[in-house]
C-alpha positions in Angstrom: -173.7 32.7 36.8 -172.0 32.5 40.2 -171.4 35.5 42.5 -167.7 35.4 41.7 -167.7 34.9 38.3 -167.6 38.5 37.4 -166.5 39.0 33.5 -162.8 40.6 33.7 -164.3 43.6 31.6 -167.1 44.1 34.7 -164.6 44.5 37.4 -163.1 47.8 38.9 -160.1 49.1 37.0 -158.6 49.7 40.1 -155.0 48.4 39.3 -155.0 50.5 36.1 -155.8 53.5 38.5 -153.2 53.0 40.5 -150.5 52.2 37.8 -151.9 55.7 36.5 -151.2 57.4 39.6 -147.9 56.5 40.2 -147.1 57.1 36.8 -148.5 60.7 37.0 -146.4 61.0 40.4 -143.1 59.5 38.6 -143.5 61.6 35.6 -143.9 65.0 37.7 -140.8 63.6 40.3 -139.0 63.1 37.1 -139.7 66.8 35.3 -138.9 67.9 38.8 -135.5 66.5 38.7 -134.8 67.5 35.6 -135.4 71.3 36.1 -133.0 71.0 39.4 -130.2 69.3 37.0 -130.9 71.9 34.6 -130.6 74.9 37.2 -127.6 73.7 38.7 -125.6 73.2 35.3 -127.1 76.6 34.3 -125.6 78.2 37.7 -122.4 76.1 37.3 -121.8 77.3 34.0 -122.3 80.7 34.7 -120.0 80.4 37.7 -117.3 78.9 35.4 -117.7 81.9 32.7 -117.0 84.3 35.4 -114.2 82.7 37.7 -112.4 81.3 34.6 -109.9 79.9 34.1 -110.2 79.2 37.9 -112.8 76.4 38.6 -115.4 77.5 41.2 -115.6 75.8 44.3 -118.1 73.2 45.6 -119.3 75.9 48.4 -119.8 78.7 45.5 -121.6 76.7 43.2 -124.5 74.9 45.9 -124.5 78.8 47.4 -125.2 80.4 43.9 -127.8 77.4 43.0 -129.6 77.5 46.7 -129.0 73.9 47.6 -127.2 72.2 49.9 -124.1 69.7 49.5 -125.8 66.7 50.2 -128.0 67.8 47.7 -125.4 68.2 44.8 -123.9 64.8 45.3 -126.7 62.9 45.6 -127.3 64.7 42.1 -123.9 63.9 40.8 -121.9 62.0 42.8 -118.6 64.5 43.1 -117.6 67.9 41.7 -115.9 66.0 38.5 -119.0 64.4 37.7 -121.2 67.7 37.6 -118.0 69.4 35.4 -118.2 66.4 33.1 -121.8 67.4 32.6 -121.2 70.7 31.7 -118.8 69.7 28.7 -121.4 67.1 27.8 -124.1 69.6 27.9 -121.9 71.9 25.9 -121.1 68.9 23.3 -125.0 68.3 23.1 -125.9 72.2 22.3 -122.9 72.1 19.3 -124.7 69.0 17.9 -127.7 70.7 17.7 -126.6 73.7 15.9 -124.6 71.1 13.3 -127.8 69.4 12.8 -129.6 72.5 12.2 -127.3 74.0 9.9 -126.5 71.0 8.2 -129.9 70.6 7.1 -130.4 73.7 5.7 -128.0 72.5 2.9 -128.7 70.1 0.8 -125.5 68.8 -1.0 -123.9 66.2 1.3 -120.3 68.2 0.6 -121.7 71.3 1.8 -122.8 69.6 4.8 -119.5 68.5 5.5 -118.1 71.6 4.9 -120.4 73.1 7.4 -119.7 70.8 9.7 -116.3 71.7 9.2 -116.4 75.4 9.9 -119.0 75.2 13.0 -116.8 72.9 14.9 -113.4 74.9 14.2 -115.5 77.9 14.9 -116.3 76.6 18.5 -112.6 78.4 19.3 -113.5 81.8 18.1 -115.6 82.8 20.5 -113.0 84.0 22.9 -115.2 83.5 25.9 -116.4 80.2 25.2 -112.8 79.1 24.4 -111.9 80.3 27.8 -114.5 78.3 29.8 -113.5 75.0 27.8 -110.1 75.5 28.8 -110.9 75.9 32.1 -113.5 72.8 32.0 -110.8 70.6 30.1 -107.8 72.2 32.4 -110.0 71.1 35.7 -110.6 68.0 34.5 -107.2 66.9 33.7 -105.6 68.4 37.1 -108.3 66.5 38.7 -107.2 63.3 37.3 -110.9 62.6 35.7 -109.5 63.6 32.5 -111.5 62.3 29.5 -109.7 58.6 28.6 -109.6 58.2 24.8 -112.8 55.4 24.4 -114.6 58.1 26.7 -114.1 61.1 24.4 -115.0 59.0 21.5 -118.2 58.6 23.2 -118.6 62.4 24.9 -118.1 63.7 21.0 -120.6 61.0 19.6 -123.3 63.3 19.0 -121.1 65.5 16.9 -119.2 62.5 15.1 -122.5 60.9 13.8 -123.7 63.9 12.2 -121.2 63.1 9.7 -122.2 59.5 8.8 -125.2 60.5 6.3 -123.3 62.9 4.3 -120.3 60.5 4.0 -122.6 57.5 3.2 -124.3 59.9 0.6 -121.0 60.4 -1.5 -120.3 56.4 -1.1 -117.6 57.0 1.8 -117.4 54.6 4.7 -119.1 56.5 7.7 -117.1 54.8 10.1 -113.5 54.7 8.6 -114.0 58.2 6.8 -115.9 59.9 9.8 -113.0 58.9 12.3 -110.2 60.5 10.0 -112.4 63.6 9.2 -113.5 63.8 12.8 -109.8 63.4 14.3 -108.2 66.0 11.7 -110.9 68.5 12.3 -111.3 68.3 16.2 -107.6 67.9 16.5 -107.2 71.0 14.9 -109.9 72.5 17.2 -107.9 71.3 20.2 -104.4 72.9 18.9 -106.4 76.3 18.6 -108.1 75.8 22.3 -105.1 75.3 24.0 -103.0 77.9 22.3 -105.8 80.4 22.5 -105.8 81.1 19.0 -108.6 81.0 16.1 -108.7 79.5 12.9 -108.4 82.0 10.0 -110.7 82.1 7.3 -108.0 80.8 5.1 -107.5 77.9 7.1 -111.3 76.9 7.2 -111.5 76.9 3.4 -108.2 74.9 3.1 -109.4 72.6 5.8 -112.7 71.7 3.9 -110.8 71.5 0.4 -108.2 69.1 2.2 -111.2 67.0 3.3 -113.1 66.9 0.1 -109.9 65.9 -1.6 -109.1 63.0 1.2 -112.7 61.6 0.3 -112.5 62.2 -3.4 -115.6 64.4 -3.1 -114.2 67.4 -4.8 -116.6 69.3 -7.2 
């Protein structure tokens, strides 16, 4: 065997060590970035809740978060993008609540009724509804309103949760899911902008109406 004929298995794993070290550093940077974004969103949401219906200024947000304007714009690009991220985080939290509550019942009809009730009840909390109106109102006035296609994408974590129970009932998850979502989310928005909340009777009737439309009544 010649001097340079060292079996690959015996060669020092310098490349592997470098790659692992770089991966650990990138992972730490990723976690730090996620923590920074999370703190910024928390601060922004808290300020919006306190100042509603007025959206806090960038100077208020960076002062409360203890960061510079440069850091905010490096993270989100614009104030509109930050407010959209606030809206997206709220949507994901609603989706998580829905997922947990729907998993607690077995009958797909009850899962759909649970979905309807929780989505509509988002406007029953006065503080939450006021904050949502502030965020959506700001985005509309700023010209950053979520367009129809983007609205569908933004609500996808919520509407996707209808697919499984609809499929279990022999329904078309895409077509029927869109119909149920348009109906229920439309009612939620009506209550949101009118600063009203659905009554228990409306919740029950909405559920019966949807199940009748799906031909899934008990």
